[in-house]
N, C-alpha and C positions, 0 to 999 in steps of 0.2 A: 504494499500501501504505500509507502512512504520511503522514498529514497535513504541511502545510507547514511549522508551526511544530515537528513531530518532526521534520522535515528539520535544523532546527538544534539540536535535541536531541542528535541521534546527532552531528552534527559535534562538538558538545561531547564527546560520549563518545569519539569517535575522538582528539579533540586530548588529552583526558586522562583517559580511563575507568581506566585501570589503574596510573594513577601519578602522599606521604606527608609549621611544621606551622600550621596554619589561617588565622592572621592576618599577613597583610603588608600594610601599608598604604603602598604604595610612593608617596614623593614621587619622580616619576623624572627622571632626568638625560636631558635631550635630545638629548646630542651623541652621534654614532655613532663609536665607539671600536673601534680595532683592539688598540691597547698594552695589557700588563697592566701593573698597578702592584703594588709591594710592599706586603705585610703585615707588621708585626712587633709583638710583646708587647713594650710599654716603656711607663712602668716594668714591670718582673716582679714581680706580685704577690707578698708575703708572705703565708704561710698558706693557701693555696691554688693552684690552677693554673687557667687558662684555656687552652683551645685553639681554634683557628681551623679553620672547615672548608676553607680553602684559604690558601697563602701568596702568591700573586699573583691579581689579578682587573682583569677588564674593568670600564671604566667601566659603571656601572649594574648590575654583579651583585650578587646577594645573597650576603655574606658571613656564616655563621654563627658565632657565639661560644657555646662551652659552657664552664660554670663547674664546680669540682668542687673544694669546700672541704674544708680538712682536718679531721678529726675535732675536735670543740669548736669549729668557727669556722662563721660565716657569711657570706653575701654582704652587703654593704652596702648597702641601697636606693640605686638610681640611682646605683651606682658602674661600671656595664660602659659604659664609654666609649671614644671615638675622637678623633684629633687629627690634622690635618695639618703635620707637622714642618717642612714648608719654608715655612710662612707666618711672618710676624712675629709674635711674640705669637702662638701657636696657641691656639685655645680648644678646649676639651673639649664634645663632644656626646653626648648620651644616645643608646643604643643603645635599640631595642624589644625588650620582652620577647614570645615567640611560644610558647607551649607549653612545651618543655623546652629552649628554647634564646632567646638574645639574638640579635638580627642588626643589621646597616649593609648600605646599598648604597655600593656601590665609586664614588668619584669620580675625577677626572682628576688624581689624585696620590697619592703612597706615603702610608699611612696606620697611625697607630699605635694602638694598642688595651692598655687596661688595665683592670684591676678591683681592690677593696678587700676585704678578708675582716677581719672583726673577729671577737673571742673573746667567747664567748658570756656574757652577763650574768645579774644576777640577776633582770633582767626575762624573760629566756627559760627561767625556771625551767619543766619540764613538757615542753620541747623538746628534741628529740634530732637528730643530725645524720645525715646520708646522705653517704658518701665512696666515690667507685671507686677503686678499687687503681689506682696510677699506673704499675705493672709491667706492664698488659695489653698484649698484643701482638698484631698483626695483626686489630685491629680496636677500635672503641670501645663504651663503654655510656655512657648518659648518664641520669642519675634525674630525672624530672619534679619533685622534691620534694628541696629540700638541707636543709632544717628543717622537720621535722614533728614531729605529738603522737603518742603511741604509739597503736597500732591504726590510725593512716591510713593509707590505701592509697598503696602506692608504685608507680609504673609506670616499668619499665626500656626503654629504647629502646638497639636493638642495631642498630650499625651496623659489618656486617662489613667489612675491605679487600676488594678487588677478588678474587675466587676464593676465598676463605673463608667458613667458615660456624661458628656457634655449637655446640661441642661439645655432645651431649647430656647433659643433667643437671650441666652444670658451672658453673652459677651457684651462688655460696657467698654466704652473708651472716654475716661475721664481727663479732666486738667487738673493741675497740680493743685488746685482749690478744692476738688472732688467734687467739683459738679461734672455732671454726665454731657457731653460735648453733642450738641444738636446736630442731626444732618448723617451721622455715621451711624450705618448699620452694618455690623459685621454677620455673615450667614453663617449659620449653626453647623449648616453642612461643608465640608470641605470642598474648595479653598477657602479658609477664614482669612480675607483680605479686605483691605481698605485703604484710602487715600489718606497719608498722615496729614493731620492739619497742620498751620502754620503756629504750633505751640508745643512744648512738652507735655507728653501725656501717660498716663497709668490705666492698664488694662487690667481688667477685673473679669470672674466670670465664676460659675457655680458648677461643679460635679454633683452627680446626682447617682443613687442604687441604680443598677441597670437588671432587668430580666430579660429573658431571651430573645423577645422580639426585637427590644432595644438593642440589645447587643448585637444582633443579627443585620439590623437596619445601619448601624454604623459600620460592621464591617463590610457591607455593601458601599456605602458613601466612600469610605477611604481606599476600597478595591477599584472602583470606577476611577477615581482621581490617582490612582497610582503611588498612593501613600502606603506600601506594602508592608512595612513594619506594624506600622498603626492596626492595618487593616488584620493582619497575622494574631496581633493581640485580642481583639473583637472577636475574630473566629474561636480563638481559645477559649475565653471565657464563654461565649456561647455554647461550644462542645460539652463545656463542663455542665449547662444549664439546660441540654436538649431534652431532659426528662419532661421538663415543664412544659414543651411545645404542643401546641394543638394542631399544627399543620405539617404532614408527613414530608412533604416537599421540601419546606424550611430545613427539615433534619437532615435530608440528603445535600442539601446544599452546603450544610455547614460540613457535614462527613466528606463530599467532596474536596472542599477548600481546605480543611484542617489537614486531610490527609499531606498535602502539600507543605502546608505549615511543618508540619513534621518531619518531613525530608529537608526544608530550608534549615530547620534548627541544627540538622546534623552538620551542615557546611559550617555553622556557626561556631562551633566547639573549637575552644582553644586546640584540643589535638588532633581535630580535623584539619585545623588552619595550618597548625605544625607540620602534618603530614603535606599537606599542597605545597607549603614553603619551604625554608631552608631544611625543615627536619628529614625530607627525603625527597621530595620531587622537583625543588629547586625553582618554584617560583616565586618572582620577584615581589609581585603586587597579589595580596590576597585579600579579597574583599570581607568586610569585618560584619556587615549587617546585611539582610535580606534585601533592601533597598540596593544596596552596592553591586547583589548579583543582577537586580534586574535594571534600575535605573530607568525609569519610565520618563523620556526625555519630552513627549509629547505633550505632559502637561505643563512645562514650564517651570517647574519649581527649582527652588534654589539647589545647586548641587548638579545639574544638568547643563554641563559643558563640555569642554574638550578635557577637563583633567578627569574624567571617569577613569576606571581602573582599567576598563576595556578597550576606552579611545587611548590610552597610554601604554595599552600593553603591545609590544612592538611583535610584528610577524613579519613572516617572510611570504612575499608574492611570487608564486612559482609561475608566474605568467607574464614577468616583468617587460615584455616586448609590447603587451597590447593588455593592461590589464585590464580593462572596460570589456574585453570578449568574453570574461567572466564576472562581470557584474560587479566588479571593484569599483569602488568611489574612493576608497582609502587602499592602502596598501603600495602603494608604488614608492619606490625609492625607500623603503624601510619604514613607511609610516602604517600606524596601527591598521590592521585588515580584519580584527577579530569581529567588529560590527561596522556597515559602512551606512551609509545617508543617501536614499533614494531622492529623487525629487521632491516628495510631499513632505519631507523634513522629518518623517519619522524613522527611529533607528531600529530596523529587524536585525535578527541574526543573518548574518551571513551563512550560504551553505557551502562555502569554500575553503580548502584547507588552509588551517593556519598553525602558528606555532605560538608558546608560550614566551614571555620575555623571563629569562633565566635569572638567577641570582649569579653575582659575580663572584667568578671562581679563580684564583691564580693557576695558570698551565699554559704552557707554549703549544700553539696549535698553526703554527706558520704566520700568527700574527702577533704585533708586540699588543702587549697588554694583557688584561683579565680574558678570563675563557670564553663567557658567555656572551656578554653586551656587543662586544667588539668584533669579533669573528663570527657570531651568529647573525648578528642582527644589523650592524653598519658596515662590516667588513665583507670578509668571504662569505657570503651566506651560502650552506649548502643549495643546489639545484634543485632538488628534490625532495619531499616529505622522508622519502627511504633514507636520505644522506644525512637529515637531520635526526632521523631515528638513529641512525649508528652515530652520531656524534654524540646525542644524550644519551644512548645507552653508555659507551665509555667514560664518558663524563659522571655519570653517576656512578660506575664502577670504580673508578680510578679516584675520585675526590669523595666519595660519600659514603659509599659500600665496601668498608674493609674487610668483610666477610660474606660478600654475597649481596641475595635481594630476600632471604629469608625474613629478616627483621621488617624490611618494607611491606611485604605483602602480608603478614599477619597482622600489620599495623592496619592496613587497607580493610582487611575483613573485618577486624575487631571494632575499627572506629567509623568504619562507613557503611558495615553491613554486620552490624553486631546488635545489642539489643535496642537501641533507638530505631534501626530500620526495620526491626521487628516489629516494634511497634505501630510504627506508619504503615506496616504491612496489615496490621490488626484493624487498626482505622479503615483502610480504604477497603476491607473484607465486609465492612459493615454494608457497604452500599448494595442494596438489593439486586440480584441477577435482572438483567434485562433493562434496569433504571437509568434513562436517559431524558431526563427533565430538566438539569441542572441548566442555568441560563451561563452562557459564554459570554462575558460583556467585551462591548466593542474595542474598548481600549486593549485588551488582552487579545484581542484578532488582529488589530492593527499591529500591535507592538510585536508581535510574531509571525505576522505574515499569513495568518491560517486562513485567510480567504484564497490561498491556493488549494486548499484541502475541502474546506466547508463550504456549503450553499449558502451565501450570506444574503441572500434576497429576503430571508425571514431570520426571525431572531435564532442564533444559533444554540442548539440544546446538546449538552453532554453528560457524561454519567460515567455509568461502569466501564463501557468500552474505553473510554479514555484512562481511566485509573487501571484497566487491565493492560493496557498496552505500557504505560509509562513503568508499572510495579514490574510487569515481564520483562521488560528490557533491562532493568537495574537487575532484576531477579537472575538474568543470564549473566550479566557482569559479575553479580557475586558467584555464580558457579563456576566461572572463569578465573577467578582468583581461587577459589578454592580448589580447582584442578591444578592452578600453578604449585599452591603449598603443599599439592602432594608430592610434588618433586622437591628434591634438595638443590637449593641453589647456592650453596656455599663455595666460593670460589675466591682467593686473595690474589687478586691482581694490582692493590694499591702501590706497592712498593715499586711496581715495573711501569706501570702508566701515568703515574704525576707529573714527571716531565716532560715527555715529547709524545705527542700522538697529532694527527691530520685529520681535516676533514674529509679529505678523498681517499685516506686509506681502506684497502681491501685486507681481509684476514690475513693473508698473506705476508702483507707489509706490515701488521699489526705486531704479526709472531715475530716475524724478523728484526724489527726495532724492539722488542721487549728483552729479546735474548744477548742484543749487541751490549746492551748496556753492561752484561757482565765482562765484554771483553777488556776492556778499559776502564773501568772503574769498580774501585775496590769495594765501594756498599752494595752494588749489586751485585757484583762477584760473590760476597759474603751470602747475600740472599740464594744464590744456585748452588752453593757449596754446601748448605745445609737441608739435610733432608728431609726436616719437619716443613721447612718454607716451602719446599719443591711439592710435598706431599699435600699441601693446603693449596696448592697454586695450580696443577696440572690436570684436567681432566681425565678419567681414567685412575689416577693415583687418587683423589679424594672422593669425594660423595656426589660430586655435582651430577646432577641429574640419575640420583639414584631416588628410589623410593623413600619419602621421607614421613607422610603421614599417609598410612596404610588406608584408613577409613575414607579419607577424602575424596577418593575414586567414586565410591557410591554416592557420598554426599552430593558432590558438585554434578553426577550424572542427574540425581533425584530434583536437585533446583532447577536444572538446564530444562527437565521434563515439566515441572512446575512453570517456568517461564512460557515456555513452548504452548502451555496449555491457556494460558492468560494471553499470550500474543494471538493464538488462533481464534481465540473467544473474540477478541477486540477485531482482527480482520472479518471475520465472519459478520459480525454486525455491520462495520463500516461500508461493506460491498453488497450489503443487503438493501432490500426495496426501502425500507423504512427510514435509514439512517440520513443525516445530515451530510452527509460525505456527498462532494459534488460529482456529477457526471464523468466531469474532465478530471476528478482525481481518481476515480475509479476504474477508468481506462489506464492513466497514467501509471498507475500503482497496481495493477491489477498482478504482476511479476513477485510483488511483496506479499501478496497475499498467497500466492503458489508455493513460494518459497518457505513461508512459515508452515503452509500447510504440508509440505515435503518433510520439511526439518523433523514436526510432530510425530507424522507416521514412521519417520527412521528411527527416532529415539524410542519408539513405543513398540516397535519389530525388528527382532536380531537380523532377520534376512534381505532387510530394506536399506538402501543405500540414500546418504544425503547428494546429490548432484549439485554443482554450482560452477559458475561460468570465472574465467580468468578476472574479468571486471564486471562491477556491477550495472544491470541494463541501464539505460537511460529511461526518463518518462515517456511511457509505450511501448517500452521492451518488453522481453518475453523472458521468462526463467526456464533453465532447461529441465526437461521433464526426467525422471528415473532412467539411468542408464545411456544419458544422452549429454550429460554434462562435459566440459572440459577436464574437470575434477571431480572427483568423488569421494566420499568419506564413509567409512562403518563407525557409525558413532558408537557402536557397542564396544568396538574394538579399540577406538580412539579413548574411550572413559575405563577400559580394564586396567587391572592395576600393572604398574612398570611398563605401559605398552612404549613408551621412549625412553628407559632406560638406557644408559648409551650401551651397557653391553648387550642389550637386545637390538640394537639397531647397527653396531659396527661389529667388525671383526677383530678379536682381540687375541692377544698371546701374552704369557708370562714373561714378564722382564724383571729377573732378580727375584725380588718377593714379591711385587707387585703386578699389577695388570696395565697393559700398553695397548694402544690401539695397533694391527699390524698396519706397517708402512710399505706401500708397494710402488716400484719403479715404471712408471708408465711408458709403454712401448711407442716409438716414433713411427712414423710413415711420411712419404712425399707426396703433396700433391703439386697438380698442373694446374693451374687458374690463367685466367686471362683477365689483364686489367683494363681501366677503362679505355686506353689507347687500341687496345685489340693487338697488344704484345704479349706472348706468353712469357711466363717465367717462373721460377719454381722457388716456393716457401715451404718450410718446415712446419708440420702442424700434426697436433696430436690426431689418432684413426681411433676414436672409441669401437671397441669392442675385435679388435685386432687378435688379440690373445689374452688368457690369463697367466701371469706371470706368479711367481712364488714371493713371499715377502722377504723384503731386505733383511738378512740377517747377521749384518755384520755392519761396523761404523762406516758411514759415508765419507768416502776421502775427500778430502778439502778441494782437490781437483777433478771433478766427476764429471767431464765432459765428454759426449761423443762426436763422430765425424760422420757425416752423411755429406755425399759428394764432393770431398775434401774441404768442406767447411765444418767447424767443430761449434757444438751449441751445447749449453747446459741442460740438465737431468731434469725432468720434472716427476714427480712424485704424488701419490694419492693414497687415502685411506680406502678401505672396503667397506661397503654399505650392505648388510643384510636385507637385500630385498625382499626377500620373501616375507619378513616382518612386516614391510614397509606397504606392501602390496594386500595385507590381513586389514592395516590400516585406512590405506588409501587406494583402494581396487583401481583408480584410473587417476592420471596425470603426473606429475614430477619426473616427466622426461622417460617414461617408460618405454617408448618406443626406440628411445635410442642405446637401451642396453638389454633388452628381451632377448636379443639373437645373440648374445656372449655367454648368458648363464642367465637362467631362470630366477635362480636364488641368490646371486651375489653380483654387486656392479661397483664401479669405483665411487668414491665420494663427490668428484667432480663431475662424473656422467647423470648422477641423481639431482644431485643440485649443482647445476654450474655456478650460480650466485646464491648468495644467501640474503635474505632481506636486509640484516644489519651489515653487510660487507657488501654492497652491491658494485663495486667498481673492479674488482678483480674476482677472475674462476677462483673455483676453490682446490686446485690443485696448488702444491707447494714446489717452489724453486728449489732446485739443488744448489752446492757450492758454485759461486760463480766468481772465487776468488776476493774481489772487492767490493761483492754487491749483496743481494738477498741470499741468504743461507736459511732460510725458515724449515725446509726438510731435513737439513743437516744437525740443526740445533733440536729439533723436536725430537731425532732418534738418540741423539748425545743424552737429553736431559730424562728420557722414557728409559734409557739403558743404563 
């Protein structure tokens, strides 16, 4: 039903669709913390009040600071600051201004916050102050402007305490004499805006207890306005009081949107933000509120500018020669490409490939400077998503993953798919089967360009199908993480890769570069002379890709089955006669419905394969039927215990007291080719399937060259793959036509996998010694034996 990149779009909607300001550039704290630290206001400012969103916070948590100058006073520039009193000679640090508040990111120590308010001076002639009544109870009001000019638009942000709401028509604007100013009426529904009169003012209001109906009405109002954090608070309180509702449609609406609130809450926890940031995945900018993730710019409220986290999230445009051909209006010459701005001024999610702005790390990558921002973003951009994946993989492995990826995968499963996710699933499961009567508001349709998929000629109604789709996709991701965790990803490459690696390196070059360090560097030589270090590093000697969590194979398969059941249910409804799905969308994404149906059938039946093409179909395309795809996977074999253990895939031998991959010298052949000028010439090329050779059983000499027609060439080597096991998992695809004639049970590594996704630049054979150049095969044999 929906093309591949739109899968990710709907995940983004699921994670943050409903839920308020836009700019939080997080220099994130990498530690995982469970302890909360105190925040105090000290020294207490004079002539104004500052309040904090919390008094205790976890490390990495965003703390908002609200300012409220007294009438006739203004906030001194750069005076909202914080410090750590436990330090010797504590230093003041500036907070960051974001829309109507300032913020800081909590660290692992108690923190003091302060501000300075100055009396208006002659330089402020023609300026007037906005003060919020300090005696407000059961809620907060914050003004986006505390010092402005006459007739300037003032927007008030209303934050009721849990269980309260703003009383109808209770916002009153008074002069400093306490009298209400005539002619000013502030709406009770957002946006709460008015024009500043030519005098200093005081704003007051009343908050009252709210029952289910009032909470739901407020939730709708703020959702439509695009103030998602506030809407989330009302949906949360309405969910708690749903038992008092008299209309089941209202209850179902609350269940629908509250399930997204629960998903959004996962992203806002310090542990998850640490996981996304320096803690694991190295994102430089990590949004800290639900509004930060959504940022509905169409409503025009503060923070809606080019400083939004996604507008400053630099990405790589993989179509630099003509970016507009892919719909980009950003993304050229290194500009942000995550979201683009079409002519109507609304920022929808782009469906094109984008990259995160990574945290700075030191390391040489062929460019001077830090690893991430300079070579990835400003300088030598990888020319494809695959090349970026290559750099990202090695970056994480070298700079942050001293023992592989086991800890990161564990954190992803526990923090993003743990109890909080299960709770969100339980909320969504309360939606009655077949229920499709929840209003999808126009600002959400516009915000995410959902008119591509829904018939918007009438009110769009959503419900169970959308929840099944979103939670089905996320459950499939959970299943993938569980399967990855079933294998052991422990491998220690940090000492070797920390200094030199290049964006364009293939597997052969990376291996050669690692081993060359040992030739002329005593530190690296020490690593490779240490059997313990070598044992932690080389696959086959260590536990890399061995089975680690036996129970995860069955668990991940079960989760995938559940996910496909949900996805199939949503697809069946969307493509049915009674759905809101447009006829165009039904035609364009019929292939997705067929893909999900086939995958569900394959997971439920041992004898059925799941077929798929090399590239996902374009809108209007078709999905291959069973036994007709370019690739096929037997899902039962795929999820069987240890299917991808290295010893099951590769031919191995005993080397000393440990296992080693058998290394084969590849036979050579001469080919006659015709060049572009129709002149015959000869080259030396690999001829797959010529003959099966025996494994190398002695050290590879330093000068291992062969002579063909009087010309000497260096040798090539390859591992051997057990293709019988691979064919069980993948009955079709993976270059089978190139090796089936040699031996139905064995094939060279380079024949089966000419290139690997993480190493796309070079074939997967290894070079023999070439005296002064690459000696990867030589090194591999040496250190395995």
